[in-house]
Phi, psi and omega in degrees: 000136178274131178266112177259136185300141176267118184232154176298326180207128180271153180238187184300319180300324179295319179295315179300315181296317180299316180295324177296320179297316183298326183266358181274161173305135184089356178271227183262122179302320181297314180298321181292332183279345188289146172239174177302318184288320179292333182265358187303314182295319177302317180301312181294318180298320179295323178296318180291325178292324175295320179297323178295324176297322176297315181300323181277348185053047184254103185298323179295317179293321178300315181302315180293311186287325176293327174298318178296321178295316178300318178299318180297318179299310181295323180299316181289327175295320181296327175302317180288324177298317179297327179279351179075024183263324171197170185239174175301320180295326176297320180294312181294322177300316182296314185288325177296314180298320180295317181295321177296316181296322185271003176237058180294341177284348177254315185254006179223204184250019178279138178253138176229150181266329185202180183292333177298319178292325177300313181294323178297313178298318180304315182295318180295317180294322179297318179295319179295318181297321184266003178070030179275110186271338182230166176296326178296323176299319180295321178295317183293339182277349178295129188301129177286347179276355175297151168308138190302323180294319177293322179298316178300316180299317182291320177299315181294323179296317179292320179295324181299328181294342177267000183093002181276091182197164173286155181295327182204180182298326180301320179298320180290325178290323176299318179296319179299315179297321178299316181291325177296319177299318180292326176294317179301316179297320180295319178296318180295323179282331184080022179226153175057026183295316181299316180298314183290326175296319176301319179295322178297313181296318179298317180292324179295320177300316181297319179297319180294328182298333181291344176245015177068030183270126174284119186295325178294317178297318181297315182289323176298319177297322178294323178296316179297320179296319179300316180299316180300313184288323177297318179299319180296320178295314181299317180292322179294321178296317180297324179295334177271001181074028183237151171268141183303319183293345179266358183265154179282165177300322180295319180294316180294321179297321179294319178293323178296315179298323179292318178297320179294319180298320182291336179280335184287140179292000000 
């Protein structure tokens, strides 16, 4: 058994030391077996749980979930240290140098008037840093592991900086309607449905951008709304002594409309 010191309060060094023990011989077999790919889902889940803590503005939850995120970051760095490819200091050195390079208005002689100019400079410096010579290079560099709605939003934002955009929101809505028509035709034909659905979602993200709508937030809100209304339908059916699966589409539709009506101000 490994004896870990009992302290009134643990610090970062304790976490680093603890993770080393877990991955060392005599530590935890599961921890030693993990790779970046086997741990990938855990990493993402912890990031989303931290994001939920932000959404709730819950400091206790943030403290816990950010701790889990910190553990995940260090855990993956330790995998690389064990492989002899890079160290914690290599990671911190890289990010410090990057932050200094991308903040010339703080650490250099560049002047900016506002945060918009900061972001513009940041994008230009990022492209120079990564050797992106064209706008297409910048698009191709957007992570494919992003949630698809966020990836679409980011691609459209980068394309917009080149002037590639609709003149106004009406243009984007016209495009959305066009893609919906093409999806309907694809469903009727029974071909290319996935492609046309993708085009609808991409166009919907673009339409929302004209009003500054985050597509992930919008869809999450729609999911929450669906759960509320579904629960109302289920409860209304139960109040009638009926199971939902035994009700007709017309009956369920009527209960859904009633749940929707009750939500409207």
